[in-house]
C-alpha positions as CSV (number, residue, x, y, z in Angstrom):
1,X,-5.5,27.8,37.0
2,X,-9.0,26.6,36.3
3,X,-8.9,25.4,32.6
4,X,-12.1,24.8,30.7
5,X,-13.1,23.0,27.5
6,X,-12.5,26.2,25.5
7,X,-8.8,25.9,26.5
8,X,-8.9,22.3,25.1
9,X,-10.1,23.9,21.8
10,X,-7.2,26.4,22.0
11,X,-4.7,23.6,22.6
12,X,-6.1,21.7,19.7
13,X,-5.8,24.8,17.5
14,X,-2.1,25.0,18.4
15,X,-1.9,21.3,17.7
16,X,-3.0,21.9,14.2
17,X,-0.5,24.7,13.8
18,X,2.1,22.1,14.9
19,X,0.8,19.8,12.2
20,X,1.2,22.5,9.6
21,X,4.8,23.0,10.6
22,X,5.5,19.3,10.4
23,X,4.0,19.0,6.9
24,X,5.1,22.2,5.3
25,X,8.4,23.4,6.7
26,X,10.7,20.7,5.2
27,X,9.2,21.1,1.6
28,X,10.4,24.7,1.6
29,X,13.9,23.3,1.9
30,X,13.7,20.5,-0.6
31,X,16.0,22.2,-3.1
32,X,18.2,23.5,-0.2
33,X,18.6,19.9,1.0
34,X,19.5,18.8,-2.5
35,X,22.3,21.4,-2.9
36,X,23.6,21.5,0.7
37,X,23.9,17.7,1.2
38,X,24.2,16.7,-2.4
39,X,21.0,14.6,-2.2
40,X,19.4,13.5,-5.5
41,X,15.9,14.6,-6.3
42,X,14.6,11.0,-6.1
43,X,15.7,10.9,-2.4
44,X,14.1,14.2,-1.7
45,X,10.8,12.7,-2.9
46,X,11.3,9.9,-0.4
47,X,11.2,12.3,2.5
48,X,7.7,13.6,1.8
49,X,6.5,10.1,0.9
50,X,7.9,8.5,4.1
51,X,6.2,11.1,6.2
52,X,2.8,10.2,5.0
53,X,3.5,6.4,4.8
54,X,4.6,6.4,8.4
55,X,1.5,8.4,9.3
56,X,-0.5,5.5,7.8
57,X,1.2,3.0,10.1
58,X,0.6,5.2,13.1
59,X,-3.1,5.8,12.2
60,X,-3.5,2.0,11.9
61,X,-2.0,1.4,15.4
62,X,-4.1,4.3,16.8
63,X,-7.3,2.4,16.2
64,X,-6.2,-0.4,18.5
65,X,-4.0,1.4,21.2
66,X,-5.2,5.0,21.7
67,X,-8.1,4.0,23.9
68,X,-5.9,1.7,26.0
69,X,-3.1,4.3,26.5
70,X,-5.4,7.3,27.0
71,X,-6.0,10.4,25.0
72,X,-3.9,12.7,27.2
73,X,-0.8,10.5,27.2
74,X,-1.0,10.0,23.4
75,X,-1.4,13.7,22.6
76,X,1.5,14.6,24.9
77,X,3.7,12.0,23.3
78,X,2.8,13.3,19.9
79,X,4.0,16.8,20.7
80,X,7.2,15.6,22.3
81,X,8.0,13.5,19.1
82,X,7.1,16.5,16.9
83,X,9.5,18.7,18.7
84,X,12.3,16.1,18.6
85,X,11.9,15.7,14.9
86,X,12.1,19.4,14.2
87,X,15.2,19.6,16.4
88,X,16.6,16.6,14.5
89,X,16.3,18.3,11.1
90,X,19.4,20.5,11.7
91,X,21.1,18.1,14.2
92,X,20.7,14.5,12.9
93,X,22.5,14.9,9.5
94,X,25.8,15.5,11.2
95,X,25.4,12.1,13.1
96,X,25.3,10.0,10.0
97,X,27.9,9.3,7.2
98,X,25.1,10.1,4.7
99,X,23.1,13.2,5.6
100,X,20.0,11.8,4.0
101,X,19.7,9.2,6.7
102,X,19.9,12.0,9.3
103,X,17.1,13.9,7.6
104,X,15.1,10.7,7.3
105,X,15.5,9.9,11.0
106,X,14.2,13.4,11.9
107,X,11.2,13.0,9.5
108,X,10.4,9.6,11.1
109,X,10.3,11.2,14.6
110,X,7.9,13.9,13.7
111,X,5.9,11.7,11.3
112,X,5.0,9.5,14.3
113,X,4.0,12.6,16.3
114,X,2.1,14.0,13.3
115,X,0.2,10.7,12.8
116,X,-1.0,10.7,16.4
117,X,-2.0,14.4,16.1
118,X,-4.0,13.6,12.9
119,X,-6.1,11.0,14.7
120,X,-6.6,12.8,18.0
121,X,-7.1,16.5,17.3
122,X,-10.3,16.1,15.4
123,X,-11.5,13.5,17.9
124,X,-10.8,15.8,20.9
125,X,-12.7,18.7,19.3
126,X,-15.6,16.4,18.3
127,X,-15.7,15.1,21.9
128,X,-15.8,18.6,23.5
129,X,-19.3,19.7,24.6
130,X,-19.7,22.5,22.0
131,X,-22.7,23.3,19.7
132,X,-22.5,23.1,15.9
133,X,-19.9,20.4,15.5
134,X,-19.4,20.9,11.7
135,X,-18.5,24.6,12.4
136,X,-16.1,23.6,15.2
137,X,-14.5,21.0,12.9
138,X,-14.0,23.4,10.0
139,X,-12.6,26.1,12.4
140,X,-10.2,23.6,13.8
141,X,-8.9,22.6,10.4
142,X,-8.6,26.3,9.4
143,X,-5.8,26.5,12.0
144,X,-3.8,24.1,9.9
145,X,-4.1,26.6,7.0
146,X,-3.1,29.6,9.2
147,X,-0.2,27.6,10.5
148,X,0.8,26.7,7.0
149,X,0.7,30.4,5.9
150,X,2.5,31.4,9.1
151,X,5.3,28.9,8.4
152,X,5.7,30.0,4.8
153,X,5.6,33.8,5.5
154,X,7.9,33.7,8.5
155,X,10.3,31.3,6.9
156,X,10.4,33.3,3.7
157,X,11.2,36.5,5.7
158,X,13.8,34.7,7.7
159,X,15.5,33.4,4.5
160,X,15.3,36.9,2.9
161,X,16.9,38.8,5.8
162,X,19.2,36.2,7.3
163,X,19.9,33.9,4.4
164,X,18.6,30.4,3.7
165,X,22.0,28.9,4.9
166,X,20.8,29.7,8.5
167,X,17.7,27.5,8.1
168,X,18.9,25.3,11.1
169,X,18.1,28.1,13.6
170,X,14.6,28.4,12.2
171,X,14.0,24.7,12.6
172,X,14.9,25.0,16.3
173,X,12.5,28.0,16.6
174,X,9.6,26.0,15.1
175,X,10.3,23.2,17.7
176,X,9.3,25.6,20.5
177,X,5.6,25.5,19.5
178,X,5.0,21.8,20.1
179,X,7.2,21.9,23.2
180,X,5.0,24.7,24.7
181,X,1.8,22.9,23.7
182,X,3.0,19.8,25.4
183,X,2.6,21.5,28.8
184,X,-0.8,23.0,27.7
185,X,-2.2,19.5,27.0
186,X,-1.1,18.2,30.4
187,X,-3.6,20.6,32.1
188,X,-6.6,21.0,29.8
189,X,-9.8,18.9,30.4
190,X,-10.2,16.1,27.9
191,X,-13.6,14.4,27.1
192,X,-14.1,11.0,25.5
193,X,-16.0,10.7,22.3
194,X,-17.6,7.5,23.4
195,X,-17.6,5.6,26.7
196,X,-15.5,2.5,27.0
197,X,-16.9,-0.4,25.0
198,X,-19.5,1.8,23.2
199,X,-17.5,2.4,20.0
200,X,-18.3,0.4,16.9
201,X,-15.7,-2.3,16.2
202,X,-13.6,-1.8,13.1
203,X,-15.0,-4.9,11.4
204,X,-18.5,-3.5,11.8
205,X,-17.5,-0.1,10.4
206,X,-16.6,-1.7,7.1
207,X,-20.1,-3.1,6.8
208,X,-21.4,0.5,6.3
209,X,-21.4,1.3,2.5
210,X,-21.3,5.1,3.2
211,X,-18.3,4.6,5.5
212,X,-16.5,2.9,2.7
213,X,-17.3,5.8,0.4
214,X,-16.1,8.1,3.2
215,X,-12.7,6.4,3.1
216,X,-12.5,7.0,-0.6
217,X,-13.4,10.6,-0.1
218,X,-10.7,11.0,2.6
219,X,-8.1,9.4,0.2
220,X,-9.0,11.9,-2.5
221,X,-9.2,14.8,0.0
222,X,-5.6,14.2,1.2
223,X,-4.3,13.7,-2.3
224,X,-6.0,16.7,-3.7
225,X,-4.6,18.9,-1.0
226,X,-1.0,17.7,-0.7
227,X,-0.3,17.1,-4.4
228,X,-0.3,20.9,-4.8
229,X,0.7,21.9,-1.3
230,X,3.8,19.8,-1.0
231,X,5.2,20.6,-4.5
232,X,4.0,24.2,-5.0
233,X,7.2,25.8,-3.7
234,X,9.5,23.7,-5.9
235,X,6.9,24.0,-8.7
236,X,7.0,27.8,-8.6
237,X,10.8,28.0,-8.1
238,X,12.1,25.5,-10.6
239,X,9.1,24.7,-12.9
240,X,8.0,28.3,-13.4
241,X,11.3,30.0,-13.0
242,X,10.3,32.6,-10.4
243,X,12.5,33.5,-7.4
244,X,12.3,31.4,-4.2
245,X,10.8,34.3,-2.3
246,X,8.0,34.9,-4.9
247,X,7.6,31.1,-5.3
248,X,7.0,30.5,-1.6
249,X,4.7,33.4,-1.1
250,X,2.6,32.9,-4.3
251,X,2.7,29.1,-4.2
252,X,2.3,27.4,-0.8
253,X,1.4,30.6,1.0
254,X,-1.4,31.6,-1.3
255,X,-2.6,28.0,-1.3
256,X,-2.7,27.9,2.5
257,X,-4.4,31.4,3.0
258,X,-7.2,30.6,0.5
259,X,-7.7,27.2,2.1
260,X,-7.9,28.8,5.5
261,X,-10.4,31.4,4.2
262,X,-12.6,28.6,2.8
263,X,-12.6,26.7,6.1
264,X,-13.2,29.8,8.2
265,X,-16.0,31.0,5.9
266,X,-17.7,27.6,6.1
267,X,-17.4,27.5,9.9
268,X,-19.3,30.8,10.0
269,X,-21.8,30.2,7.3
270,X,-22.4,26.4,7.3
271,X,-25.9,26.6,8.6
272,X,-26.9,28.3,5.3
273,X,-25.5,25.6,3.0
274,X,-26.0,21.8,2.6
275,X,-22.6,20.2,3.0
276,X,-22.7,17.7,0.1
277,X,-23.7,20.2,-2.6
278,X,-21.1,22.7,-1.3
279,X,-18.4,20.0,-1.5
280,X,-19.5,19.1,-5.0
281,X,-19.1,22.7,-6.1
282,X,-15.7,22.8,-4.4
283,X,-14.6,19.6,-6.2
284,X,-15.5,21.1,-9.6
285,X,-13.6,24.3,-8.8
286,X,-10.6,22.2,-7.7
287,X,-10.5,20.5,-11.0
288,X,-10.5,23.9,-12.7
289,X,-7.6,25.0,-10.4
290,X,-5.6,21.9,-11.3
291,X,-6.0,22.4,-15.0
292,X,-5.1,26.0,-14.8
293,X,-2.0,25.3,-12.6
294,X,-0.7,22.6,-14.9
295,X,-1.7,23.7,-18.4
296,X,-1.6,27.5,-18.6
297,X,1.4,28.8,-20.6
298,X,1.7,31.9,-18.2
299,X,3.4,31.6,-14.8
300,X,1.0,34.0,-13.0
301,X,-2.0,31.9,-14.1
302,X,-0.2,28.7,-12.9
303,X,0.2,30.3,-9.5
304,X,-3.5,31.5,-9.5
305,X,-4.4,27.9,-10.3
306,X,-2.5,26.8,-7.2
307,X,-4.5,29.3,-5.1
308,X,-7.8,28.2,-6.6
309,X,-6.9,24.6,-5.5
310,X,-6.4,25.9,-2.0
311,X,-9.7,27.6,-1.9
312,X,-11.5,24.6,-3.3
313,X,-10.0,21.9,-1.1
314,X,-10.7,23.8,2.1
315,X,-13.8,22.0,3.1
316,X,-12.8,18.6,1.7
317,X,-11.1,17.1,4.8
318,X,-13.3,18.6,7.6
319,X,-16.4,18.1,5.5
320,X,-15.8,14.4,5.1
321,X,-15.2,14.1,8.9
322,X,-18.5,15.8,9.6
323,X,-20.4,13.7,7.1
324,X,-19.0,10.5,8.5
325,X,-19.7,11.5,12.2
326,X,-23.3,12.2,11.2
327,X,-23.6,8.8,9.4
328,X,-21.8,6.7,12.0
329,X,-22.2,8.6,15.3
330,X,-20.8,5.8,17.5
331,X,-17.7,5.2,15.3
332,X,-15.4,6.4,18.1
333,X,-11.6,6.3,18.0
334,X,-11.5,3.5,15.5
335,X,-13.6,5.5,13.0
336,X,-11.3,8.6,13.3
337,X,-8.2,6.4,13.0
338,X,-9.5,4.8,9.8
339,X,-10.4,8.2,8.3
340,X,-7.0,9.5,9.3
341,X,-5.4,6.4,7.7
342,X,-7.3,7.0,4.5
343,X,-6.4,10.8,4.5
344,X,-2.7,10.1,5.1
345,X,-2.7,7.5,2.4
346,X,-4.1,10.0,0.0
347,X,-1.5,12.6,1.1
348,X,1.2,10.1,0.3
349,X,-0.4,9.1,-3.0
350,X,-0.8,12.6,-4.2
351,X,2.8,13.6,-3.2
352,X,4.2,10.5,-4.7
353,X,2.3,10.6,-8.0
354,X,3.5,14.2,-8.7
355,X,7.1,13.2,-8.0
356,X,6.9,10.0,-10.1
357,X,5.3,11.7,-13.1
358,X,7.8,14.5,-12.9
359,X,10.4,11.7,-13.3
360,X,13.1,13.2,-11.1
361,X,13.0,16.6,-13.0
362,X,11.6,19.8,-11.4
363,X,10.9,21.1,-14.9
364,X,8.3,18.3,-15.4
365,X,6.4,19.2,-12.3
366,X,3.4,20.6,-14.3
367,X,2.8,17.2,-15.7
368,X,2.8,15.7,-12.2
369,X,0.3,18.3,-11.1
370,X,-1.9,17.5,-14.2
371,X,-1.8,13.8,-13.4
372,X,-2.9,14.5,-9.8
373,X,-6.1,16.1,-11.1
374,X,-7.5,12.6,-11.0
375,X,-8.1,12.9,-7.3
376,X,-10.6,15.8,-7.3
377,X,-12.4,14.0,-10.1
378,X,-12.7,10.9,-8.0
379,X,-13.7,13.0,-5.0
380,X,-16.6,14.4,-7.1
381,X,-17.7,10.9,-8.1
382,X,-17.6,9.7,-4.5
383,X,-19.8,12.6,-3.4
384,X,-22.3,11.7,-6.0
385,X,-22.4,8.1,-4.7
386,X,-22.7,9.4,-1.1
387,X,-25.6,11.6,-2.1
388,X,-27.6,9.2,-4.2
389,X,-27.0,5.8,-2.5
390,X,-29.3,6.6,0.5
391,X,-32.0,7.9,-1.8
392,X,-31.8,4.7,-4.0
393,X,-32.0,2.5,-0.9
394,X,-35.0,4.5,0.4
395,X,-36.8,4.1,-2.9
396,X,-36.2,0.4,-3.0
397,X,-37.7,0.0,0.5
398,X,-40.7,2.0,-0.5
C-alpha cells in the first residue's frame, strides 16, 4: 500500500483521539474508583496530578532524546505504552495489596505514552508538506475534542446499558485504538521539522522574550482547559447534584463538543481573523464561563458555564503553537518539547488547584473552579504582552 502524507495526518488525528482517551476516560470513573476500591478523595486527586506531572518529565526528556531516537520509533513506543496503561486500569489493581498503586502504575504507563504524543503529534503535522499550517494545527487539535466527546458519549451509554460496574471491559475496548494506530505509524511517511543540527538549541530559545511569553501562555492554556475538563464530571455529579448520566453528557461532553467546534471553525475561517485578537476575545469569554460555572446559583447555568469554557479555550493551545512557530521558525523538536512541557505543567496546575481548593470535598468544587479563573486572566495578560512588546521594540528602534 502506497501511503502518503495525508495518511500521516490521519494517523496523527487518531493519535489525538488516543490522547483524549488517556486524559478523559479515568476522570469519568473517579467516584467509581473511590467507592469500588475505597480510595480517599485526596488519592483520587493524585491520579490526575501524577498524569500531568509525569508528562512534564517526558516532555523534558523529549527535547534531548527524540531527535536521537527518531520520530517513528518514539511515536510507536508512545502508542504501545498508551495501550498498556489502558489495559492496566482494570488489570493492575488486582496485582497490588492496595488497589491505588495498581491504578497509579497504569496511569504512569499511559502518562509516558501521552507525554510523547503531546510533543510529537503537533510536530509531525507541522513538518508535513501542507499549506496553511495554522488551519492544519487547529484541525489536528480538534480531534482531541471529538475524541473527548466520543469517550464521554460512548462511555456514558455503556454505563447506562451495561452498568458502571463493567467499566473494565470498556477500558480494554479503548486500548484497541492506540494498538491499531501503532501499526499505522509504522507505515506512514514521516518528515522532519528541521534538518539535523539546524534546530535552535534550548539555551538560545530562552533568549527570545516572545518565546518566554509563549511558555506562560501554554501554562495558562493547559490550566484553563483541564481545570474544567478534568473535574466537570465530578463537579456536575456531586457538586450540582445531577445524575451521573446527565453530569457526564452536560459536563465534559458539552465542554469537549464546543471546544471541538471552536477549533474546527477556526481551521476553516482562520484566514479571515487575526490570531491574537481572536485569542483575546476567547480569553475574555473564558473568564465569563468560569464565573458562570462557579458562581451561578442554578445548576443548568453552571453547566452552561462549563460549555462556554470549552468554546472559549478551543483555540488557546493550537493558537499558541502557531504563534510560536511563526516567531521562532527554527525552534525544532526542542521548541515543541518546551511548549508541551509548559502546557502539561499548566494542565497539572489547573487540575491540582481545583482539587486543593475543594479541600477533599466534592461539594466545594465550585470554589475550586472559581480559583482556577486566574489562568484565563493570566492568559489574557500574556496575549497583551505578546501583542505590544514587538510594537514597543519597533518604536524604540525608530
